[in-house]
Backbone as XML, in Angstrom:
<?xml version="1.0"?>
<chain id="A" units="angstrom">
  <residue number="1" name="MET">
    <atom name="N" x="-41.859" y="-36.221" z="-21.830"/>
    <atom name="CA" x="-41.886" y="-35.519" z="-23.113"/>
    <atom name="C" x="-42.920" y="-34.398" z="-23.099"/>
  </residue>
  <residue number="2" name="LYS">
    <atom name="N" x="-43.254" y="-33.922" z="-21.944"/>
    <atom name="CA" x="-44.283" y="-32.901" z="-21.859"/>
    <atom name="C" x="-43.869" y="-31.568" z="-22.477"/>
  </residue>
  <residue number="3" name="ASP">
    <atom name="N" x="-42.566" y="-31.324" z="-22.628"/>
    <atom name="CA" x="-42.107" y="-30.055" z="-23.181"/>
    <atom name="C" x="-42.048" y="-30.053" z="-24.704"/>
  </residue>
  <residue number="4" name="TYR">
    <atom name="N" x="-42.468" y="-31.137" z="-25.318"/>
    <atom name="CA" x="-42.411" y="-31.245" z="-26.777"/>
    <atom name="C" x="-43.815" y="-31.238" z="-27.339"/>
  </residue>
  <residue number="5" name="THR">
    <atom name="N" x="-43.949" y="-30.723" z="-28.560"/>
    <atom name="CA" x="-45.270" y="-30.606" z="-29.170"/>
    <atom name="C" x="-45.769" y="-31.969" z="-29.648"/>
  </residue>
  <residue number="6" name="PRO">
    <atom name="N" x="-47.069" y="-32.109" z="-29.794"/>
    <atom name="CA" x="-47.609" y="-33.349" z="-30.349"/>
    <atom name="C" x="-47.034" y="-33.635" z="-31.748"/>
  </residue>
  <residue number="7" name="PHE">
    <atom name="N" x="-46.799" y="-32.582" z="-32.528"/>
    <atom name="CA" x="-46.212" y="-32.770" z="-33.853"/>
    <atom name="C" x="-44.806" y="-33.369" z="-33.746"/>
  </residue>
  <residue number="8" name="GLN">
    <atom name="N" x="-43.976" y="-32.805" z="-32.884"/>
    <atom name="CA" x="-42.623" y="-33.333" z="-32.703"/>
    <atom name="C" x="-42.658" y="-34.790" z="-32.264"/>
  </residue>
  <residue number="9" name="ARG">
    <atom name="N" x="-43.518" y="-35.092" z="-31.306"/>
    <atom name="CA" x="-43.614" y="-36.472" z="-30.823"/>
    <atom name="C" x="-44.038" y="-37.419" z="-31.936"/>
  </residue>
  <residue number="10" name="ALA">
    <atom name="N" x="-44.972" y="-36.980" z="-32.791"/>
    <atom name="CA" x="-45.427" y="-37.819" z="-33.905"/>
    <atom name="C" x="-44.290" y="-38.057" z="-34.898"/>
  </residue>
  <residue number="11" name="VAL">
    <atom name="N" x="-43.505" y="-37.017" z="-35.179"/>
    <atom name="CA" x="-42.366" y="-37.144" z="-36.102"/>
    <atom name="C" x="-41.351" y="-38.119" z="-35.531"/>
  </residue>
  <residue number="12" name="TRP">
    <atom name="N" x="-41.007" y="-37.970" z="-34.267"/>
    <atom name="CA" x="-39.998" y="-38.832" z="-33.654"/>
    <atom name="C" x="-40.473" y="-40.276" z="-33.584"/>
  </residue>
  <residue number="13" name="LYS">
    <atom name="N" x="-41.765" y="-40.466" z="-33.300"/>
    <atom name="CA" x="-42.313" y="-41.826" z="-33.253"/>
    <atom name="C" x="-42.239" y="-42.474" z="-34.639"/>
  </residue>
  <residue number="14" name="ALA">
    <atom name="N" x="-42.599" y="-41.742" z="-35.677"/>
    <atom name="CA" x="-42.521" y="-42.272" z="-37.044"/>
    <atom name="C" x="-41.078" y="-42.600" z="-37.401"/>
  </residue>
  <residue number="15" name="CYS">
    <atom name="N" x="-40.174" y="-41.764" z="-36.994"/>
    <atom name="CA" x="-38.745" y="-41.983" z="-37.257"/>
    <atom name="C" x="-38.273" y="-43.282" z="-36.612"/>
  </residue>
  <residue number="16" name="MET">
    <atom name="N" x="-38.780" y="-43.584" z="-35.451"/>
    <atom name="CA" x="-38.370" y="-44.791" z="-34.739"/>
    <atom name="C" x="-38.830" y="-46.061" z="-35.460"/>
  </residue>
  <residue number="17" name="SER">
    <atom name="N" x="-39.769" y="-45.943" z="-36.387"/>
    <atom name="CA" x="-40.244" y="-47.125" z="-37.117"/>
    <atom name="C" x="-39.352" y="-47.485" z="-38.306"/>
  </residue>
  <residue number="18" name="ILE">
    <atom name="N" x="-38.345" y="-46.674" z="-38.589"/>
    <atom name="CA" x="-37.433" y="-46.952" z="-39.702"/>
    <atom name="C" x="-36.414" y="-47.993" z="-39.237"/>
  </residue>
  <residue number="19" name="PRO">
    <atom name="N" x="-36.359" y="-49.138" z="-39.908"/>
    <atom name="CA" x="-35.429" y="-50.191" z="-39.489"/>
    <atom name="C" x="-33.962" y="-49.765" z="-39.647"/>
  </residue>
  <residue number="20" name="PRO">
    <atom name="N" x="-33.078" y="-50.301" z="-38.808"/>
    <atom name="CA" x="-31.645" y="-50.008" z="-38.937"/>
    <atom name="C" x="-31.143" y="-50.362" z="-40.338"/>
  </residue>
  <residue number="21" name="GLY">
    <atom name="N" x="-30.304" y="-49.489" z="-40.879"/>
    <atom name="CA" x="-29.735" y="-49.711" z="-42.201"/>
    <atom name="C" x="-30.620" y="-49.257" z="-43.340"/>
  </residue>
  <residue number="22" name="GLU">
    <atom name="N" x="-31.832" y="-48.810" z="-43.031"/>
    <atom name="CA" x="-32.742" y="-48.321" z="-44.053"/>
    <atom name="C" x="-32.950" y="-46.819" z="-43.878"/>
  </residue>
  <residue number="23" name="THR">
    <atom name="N" x="-33.455" y="-46.189" z="-44.915"/>
    <atom name="CA" x="-33.744" y="-44.757" z="-44.850"/>
    <atom name="C" x="-35.159" y="-44.507" z="-45.353"/>
  </residue>
  <residue number="24" name="ARG">
    <atom name="N" x="-35.684" y="-43.378" z="-44.965"/>
    <atom name="CA" x="-36.965" y="-42.890" z="-45.454"/>
    <atom name="C" x="-36.798" y="-41.391" z="-45.669"/>
  </residue>
  <residue number="25" name="SER">
    <atom name="N" x="-37.671" y="-40.824" z="-46.464"/>
    <atom name="CA" x="-37.575" y="-39.393" z="-46.753"/>
    <atom name="C" x="-38.363" y="-38.557" z="-45.740"/>
  </residue>
  <residue number="26" name="TYR">
    <atom name="N" x="-38.016" y="-37.277" z="-45.717"/>
    <atom name="CA" x="-38.779" y="-36.338" z="-44.896"/>
    <atom name="C" x="-40.244" y="-36.376" z="-45.335"/>
  </residue>
  <residue number="27" name="LYS">
    <atom name="N" x="-40.466" y="-36.497" z="-46.631"/>
    <atom name="CA" x="-41.827" y="-36.576" z="-47.177"/>
    <atom name="C" x="-42.541" y="-37.823" z="-46.643"/>
  </residue>
  <residue number="28" name="TRP">
    <atom name="N" x="-41.839" y="-38.941" z="-46.563"/>
    <atom name="CA" x="-42.434" y="-40.174" z="-46.051"/>
    <atom name="C" x="-42.908" y="-39.969" z="-44.616"/>
  </residue>
  <residue number="29" name="ILE">
    <atom name="N" x="-42.065" y="-39.335" z="-43.798"/>
    <atom name="CA" x="-42.441" y="-39.053" z="-42.406"/>
    <atom name="C" x="-43.697" y="-38.175" z="-42.380"/>
  </residue>
  <residue number="30" name="ALA">
    <atom name="N" x="-43.697" y="-37.112" z="-43.176"/>
    <atom name="CA" x="-44.838" y="-36.195" z="-43.201"/>
    <atom name="C" x="-46.125" y="-36.925" z="-43.578"/>
  </residue>
  <residue number="31" name="GLU">
    <atom name="N" x="-46.040" y="-37.791" z="-44.574"/>
    <atom name="CA" x="-47.223" y="-38.551" z="-44.990"/>
    <atom name="C" x="-47.631" y="-39.560" z="-43.917"/>
  </residue>
  <residue number="32" name="LYS">
    <atom name="N" x="-46.664" y="-40.200" z="-43.290"/>
    <atom name="CA" x="-46.945" y="-41.211" z="-42.262"/>
    <atom name="C" x="-47.698" y="-40.606" z="-41.080"/>
  </residue>
  <residue number="33" name="ILE">
    <atom name="N" x="-47.406" y="-39.366" z="-40.743"/>
    <atom name="CA" x="-48.090" y="-38.745" z="-39.605"/>
    <atom name="C" x="-49.348" y="-37.984" z="-40.033"/>
  </residue>
  <residue number="34" name="GLY">
    <atom name="N" x="-49.708" y="-38.100" z="-41.311"/>
    <atom name="CA" x="-50.933" y="-37.469" z="-41.787"/>
    <atom name="C" x="-50.820" y="-35.985" z="-42.057"/>
  </residue>
  <residue number="35" name="ARG">
    <atom name="N" x="-49.602" y="-35.500" z="-42.269"/>
    <atom name="CA" x="-49.368" y="-34.078" z="-42.544"/>
    <atom name="C" x="-48.496" y="-33.948" z="-43.790"/>
  </residue>
  <residue number="36" name="PRO">
    <atom name="N" x="-49.015" y="-34.350" z="-44.967"/>
    <atom name="CA" x="-48.187" y="-34.410" z="-46.179"/>
    <atom name="C" x="-47.588" y="-33.074" z="-46.620"/>
  </residue>
  <residue number="37" name="GLY">
    <atom name="N" x="-48.121" y="-31.975" z="-46.195"/>
    <atom name="CA" x="-47.580" y="-30.676" z="-46.583"/>
    <atom name="C" x="-46.557" y="-30.124" z="-45.614"/>
  </residue>
  <residue number="38" name="SER">
    <atom name="N" x="-46.132" y="-30.927" z="-44.669"/>
    <atom name="CA" x="-45.279" y="-30.406" z="-43.598"/>
    <atom name="C" x="-43.845" y="-30.930" z="-43.654"/>
  </residue>
  <residue number="39" name="VAL">
    <atom name="N" x="-43.320" y="-31.113" z="-44.847"/>
    <atom name="CA" x="-41.982" y="-31.682" z="-44.999"/>
    <atom name="C" x="-40.927" y="-30.830" z="-44.292"/>
  </residue>
  <residue number="40" name="ARG">
    <atom name="N" x="-40.972" y="-29.537" z="-44.470"/>
    <atom name="CA" x="-39.992" y="-28.659" z="-43.825"/>
    <atom name="C" x="-40.119" y="-28.713" z="-42.295"/>
  </residue>
  <residue number="41" name="ALA">
    <atom name="N" x="-41.347" y="-28.756" z="-41.802"/>
    <atom name="CA" x="-41.571" y="-28.841" z="-40.359"/>
    <atom name="C" x="-41.045" y="-30.166" z="-39.801"/>
  </residue>
  <residue number="42" name="VAL">
    <atom name="N" x="-41.134" y="-31.234" z="-40.594"/>
    <atom name="CA" x="-40.560" y="-32.521" z="-40.187"/>
    <atom name="C" x="-39.055" y="-32.362" z="-39.988"/>
  </residue>
  <residue number="43" name="GLY">
    <atom name="N" x="-38.396" y="-31.706" z="-40.944"/>
    <atom name="CA" x="-36.962" y="-31.457" z="-40.816"/>
    <atom name="C" x="-36.625" y="-30.661" z="-39.569"/>
  </residue>
  <residue number="44" name="ASN">
    <atom name="N" x="-37.438" y="-29.658" z="-39.288"/>
    <atom name="CA" x="-37.208" y="-28.851" z="-38.086"/>
    <atom name="C" x="-37.378" y="-29.680" z="-36.817"/>
  </residue>
  <residue number="45" name="ALA">
    <atom name="N" x="-38.408" y="-30.535" z="-36.781"/>
    <atom name="CA" x="-38.635" y="-31.379" z="-35.609"/>
    <atom name="C" x="-37.469" y="-32.353" z="-35.418"/>
  </residue>
  <residue number="46" name="LEU">
    <atom name="N" x="-36.984" y="-32.924" z="-36.515"/>
    <atom name="CA" x="-35.848" y="-33.843" z="-36.412"/>
    <atom name="C" x="-34.583" y="-33.112" z="-35.969"/>
  </residue>
  <residue number="47" name="GLY">
    <atom name="N" x="-34.444" y="-31.859" z="-36.380"/>
    <atom name="CA" x="-33.299" y="-31.060" z="-35.973"/>
    <atom name="C" x="-33.286" y="-30.751" z="-34.490"/>
  </residue>
  <residue number="48" name="LYS">
    <atom name="N" x="-34.442" y="-30.888" z="-33.845"/>
    <atom name="CA" x="-34.542" y="-30.638" z="-32.405"/>
    <atom name="C" x="-34.625" y="-31.934" z="-31.606"/>
  </residue>
  <residue number="49" name="ASN">
    <atom name="N" x="-34.314" y="-33.049" z="-32.241"/>
    <atom name="CA" x="-34.406" y="-34.361" z="-31.612"/>
    <atom name="C" x="-33.372" y="-34.497" z="-30.486"/>
  </residue>
  <residue number="50" name="PRO">
    <atom name="N" x="-33.828" y="-34.516" z="-29.233"/>
    <atom name="CA" x="-32.885" y="-34.671" z="-28.122"/>
    <atom name="C" x="-32.645" y="-36.139" z="-27.742"/>
  </residue>
  <residue number="51" name="PHE">
    <atom name="N" x="-33.264" y="-37.058" z="-28.477"/>
    <atom name="CA" x="-33.247" y="-38.469" z="-28.098"/>
    <atom name="C" x="-32.402" y="-39.357" z="-29.011"/>
  </residue>
  <residue number="52" name="ALA">
    <atom name="N" x="-31.579" y="-38.770" z="-29.837"/>
    <atom name="CA" x="-30.717" y="-39.567" z="-30.718"/>
    <atom name="C" x="-29.712" y="-40.315" z="-29.856"/>
  </residue>
  <residue number="53" name="PRO">
    <atom name="N" x="-29.378" y="-41.510" z="-30.180"/>
    <atom name="CA" x="-29.769" y="-42.298" z="-31.341"/>
    <atom name="C" x="-31.022" y="-43.138" z="-31.146"/>
  </residue>
  <residue number="54" name="LEU">
    <atom name="N" x="-31.666" y="-43.060" z="-29.960"/>
    <atom name="CA" x="-32.906" y="-43.803" z="-29.755"/>
    <atom name="C" x="-33.932" y="-43.425" z="-30.827"/>
  </residue>
  <residue number="55" name="VAL">
    <atom name="N" x="-34.032" y="-42.151" z="-31.118"/>
    <atom name="CA" x="-34.838" y="-41.671" z="-32.244"/>
    <atom name="C" x="-33.840" y="-41.425" z="-33.369"/>
  </residue>
  <residue number="56" name="PRO">
    <atom name="N" x="-33.754" y="-42.347" z="-34.322"/>
    <atom name="CA" x="-32.677" y="-42.343" z="-35.323"/>
    <atom name="C" x="-32.907" y="-41.377" z="-36.481"/>
  </residue>
  <residue number="57" name="CYS">
    <atom name="N" x="-32.815" y="-40.096" z="-36.193"/>
    <atom name="CA" x="-33.072" y="-39.091" z="-37.225"/>
    <atom name="C" x="-32.067" y="-39.169" z="-38.374"/>
  </residue>
  <residue number="58" name="HIS">
    <atom name="N" x="-30.932" y="-39.821" z="-38.157"/>
    <atom name="CA" x="-29.958" y="-39.961" z="-39.245"/>
    <atom name="C" x="-30.486" y="-40.841" z="-40.373"/>
  </residue>
  <residue number="59" name="ARG">
    <atom name="N" x="-31.567" y="-41.569" z="-40.146"/>
    <atom name="CA" x="-32.150" y="-42.433" z="-41.181"/>
    <atom name="C" x="-33.109" y="-41.693" z="-42.106"/>
  </residue>
  <residue number="60" name="VAL">
    <atom name="N" x="-33.305" y="-40.406" z="-41.871"/>
    <atom name="CA" x="-34.221" y="-39.622" z="-42.696"/>
    <atom name="C" x="-33.405" y="-38.790" z="-43.673"/>
  </residue>
  <residue number="61" name="ILE">
    <atom name="N" x="-33.726" y="-38.956" z="-44.960"/>
    <atom name="CA" x="-32.979" y="-38.293" z="-46.026"/>
    <atom name="C" x="-33.939" y="-37.553" z="-46.954"/>
  </residue>
  <residue number="62" name="ARG">
    <atom name="N" x="-33.390" y="-36.824" z="-47.891"/>
    <atom name="CA" x="-34.208" y="-36.121" z="-48.878"/>
    <atom name="C" x="-34.785" y="-37.107" z="-49.892"/>
  </residue>
  <residue number="63" name="SER">
    <atom name="N" x="-35.852" y="-36.713" z="-50.526"/>
    <atom name="CA" x="-36.502" y="-37.569" z="-51.528"/>
    <atom name="C" x="-35.592" y="-37.896" z="-52.695"/>
  </residue>
  <residue number="64" name="ASP">
    <atom name="N" x="-34.621" y="-37.028" z="-52.973"/>
    <atom name="CA" x="-33.710" y="-37.280" z="-54.099"/>
    <atom name="C" x="-32.564" y="-38.217" z="-53.715"/>
  </residue>
  <residue number="65" name="GLY">
    <atom name="N" x="-32.566" y="-38.704" z="-52.476"/>
    <atom name="CA" x="-31.543" y="-39.633" z="-52.021"/>
    <atom name="C" x="-30.337" y="-38.981" z="-51.358"/>
  </residue>
  <residue number="66" name="SER">
    <atom name="N" x="-30.260" y="-37.663" z="-51.402"/>
    <atom name="CA" x="-29.150" y="-36.976" z="-50.735"/>
    <atom name="C" x="-29.417" y="-36.949" z="-49.230"/>
  </residue>
  <residue number="67" name="PRO">
    <atom name="N" x="-28.364" y="-36.795" z="-48.432"/>
    <atom name="CA" x="-28.533" y="-36.943" z="-46.991"/>
    <atom name="C" x="-29.372" y="-35.882" z="-46.306"/>
  </residue>
  <residue number="68" name="GLY">
    <atom name="N" x="-29.438" y="-34.692" z="-46.832"/>
    <atom name="CA" x="-30.133" y="-33.636" z="-46.104"/>
    <atom name="C" x="-29.277" y="-33.170" z="-44.943"/>
  </residue>
  <residue number="69" name="GLY">
    <atom name="N" x="-29.863" y="-32.452" z="-44.041"/>
    <atom name="CA" x="-29.101" y="-31.911" z="-42.923"/>
    <atom name="C" x="-29.014" y="-32.871" z="-41.756"/>
  </residue>
  <residue number="70" name="PHE">
    <atom name="N" x="-28.157" y="-32.509" z="-40.819"/>
    <atom name="CA" x="-28.009" y="-33.286" z="-39.587"/>
    <atom name="C" x="-27.452" y="-32.352" z="-38.534"/>
  </residue>
  <residue number="71" name="SER">
    <atom name="N" x="-28.213" y="-32.155" z="-37.464"/>
    <atom name="CA" x="-27.776" y="-31.199" z="-36.447"/>
    <atom name="C" x="-26.966" y="-31.852" z="-35.334"/>
  </residue>
  <residue number="72" name="GLY">
    <atom name="N" x="-26.761" y="-33.158" z="-35.431"/>
    <atom name="CA" x="-25.949" y="-33.848" z="-34.423"/>
    <atom name="C" x="-24.487" y="-33.492" z="-34.571"/>
  </residue>
  <residue number="73" name="PRO">
    <atom name="N" x="-23.680" y="-33.925" z="-33.611"/>
    <atom name="CA" x="-22.241" y="-33.661" z="-33.694"/>
    <atom name="C" x="-21.656" y="-34.221" z="-34.990"/>
  </residue>
  <residue number="74" name="GLY">
    <atom name="N" x="-20.891" y="-33.423" z="-35.677"/>
    <atom name="CA" x="-20.262" y="-33.862" z="-36.917"/>
    <atom name="C" x="-21.056" y="-33.539" z="-38.162"/>
  </residue>
  <residue number="75" name="GLY">
    <atom name="N" x="-22.278" y="-33.040" z="-37.995"/>
    <atom name="CA" x="-23.078" y="-32.618" z="-39.126"/>
    <atom name="C" x="-23.397" y="-33.738" z="-40.111"/>
  </residue>
  <residue number="76" name="THR">
    <atom name="N" x="-23.556" y="-33.357" z="-41.367"/>
    <atom name="CA" x="-23.960" y="-34.294" z="-42.410"/>
    <atom name="C" x="-22.955" y="-35.426" z="-42.594"/>
  </residue>
  <residue number="77" name="ARG">
    <atom name="N" x="-21.678" y="-35.155" z="-42.423"/>
    <atom name="CA" x="-20.674" y="-36.223" z="-42.546"/>
    <atom name="C" x="-20.923" y="-37.329" z="-41.529"/>
  </residue>
  <residue number="78" name="ALA">
    <atom name="N" x="-21.286" y="-36.939" z="-40.326"/>
    <atom name="CA" x="-21.574" y="-37.927" z="-39.291"/>
    <atom name="C" x="-22.821" y="-38.729" z="-39.643"/>
  </residue>
  <residue number="79" name="LYS">
    <atom name="N" x="-23.805" y="-38.072" z="-40.231"/>
    <atom name="CA" x="-25.028" y="-38.757" z="-40.657"/>
    <atom name="C" x="-24.687" y="-39.847" z="-41.670"/>
  </residue>
  <residue number="80" name="VAL">
    <atom name="N" x="-23.875" y="-39.516" z="-42.642"/>
    <atom name="CA" x="-23.477" y="-40.477" z="-43.672"/>
    <atom name="C" x="-22.686" y="-41.630" z="-43.046"/>
  </residue>
  <residue number="81" name="ARG">
    <atom name="N" x="-21.791" y="-41.313" z="-42.112"/>
    <atom name="CA" x="-21.015" y="-42.365" z="-41.433"/>
    <atom name="C" x="-21.919" y="-43.310" z="-40.650"/>
  </residue>
  <residue number="82" name="LEU">
    <atom name="N" x="-22.910" y="-42.764" z="-39.943"/>
    <atom name="CA" x="-23.833" y="-43.597" z="-39.178"/>
    <atom name="C" x="-24.605" y="-44.547" z="-40.097"/>
  </residue>
  <residue number="83" name="LEU">
    <atom name="N" x="-25.057" y="-44.020" z="-41.237"/>
    <atom name="CA" x="-25.802" y="-44.869" z="-42.182"/>
    <atom name="C" x="-24.912" y="-45.969" z="-42.746"/>
  </residue>
  <residue number="84" name="LYS">
    <atom name="N" x="-23.677" y="-45.629" z="-43.108"/>
    <atom name="CA" x="-22.744" y="-46.645" z="-43.632"/>
    <atom name="C" x="-22.472" y="-47.710" z="-42.589"/>
  </residue>
  <residue number="85" name="LYS">
    <atom name="N" x="-22.312" y="-47.304" z="-41.346"/>
    <atom name="CA" x="-22.039" y="-48.259" z="-40.270"/>
    <atom name="C" x="-23.214" y="-49.223" z="-40.089"/>
  </residue>
  <residue number="86" name="GLU">
    <atom name="N" x="-24.442" y="-48.693" z="-40.147"/>
    <atom name="CA" x="-25.625" y="-49.531" z="-39.988"/>
    <atom name="C" x="-25.787" y="-50.521" z="-41.144"/>
  </residue>
  <residue number="87" name="ARG">
    <atom name="N" x="-25.377" y="-50.116" z="-42.313"/>
    <atom name="CA" x="-25.546" y="-50.958" z="-43.482"/>
    <atom name="C" x="-24.466" y="-52.035" z="-43.577"/>
  </residue>
  <residue number="88" name="GLY">
    <atom name="N" x="-23.434" y="-51.890" z="-42.764"/>
    <atom name="CA" x="-22.359" y="-52.884" z="-42.726"/>
    <atom name="C" x="-21.370" y="-52.638" z="-43.748"/>
  </residue>
</chain>
């Protein structure tokens, strides 16, 4: 992971702590890594996640409960499908 920034690694590590079938907000990730003002940067780091599904960026949603973006194949629809599948 030498080609990734410490910020990206921190975001991805925090993302990995989200249990299957659960979600957390971009704001939650930002606060968890000690950078509460970096919500947009968290989204950007997740958008560059090359380790999905090991780093489950589909579990990160907006604070209002909407899915937010997803840069994986299938876009936001795929994100919603992955979450539904995990929830059973």
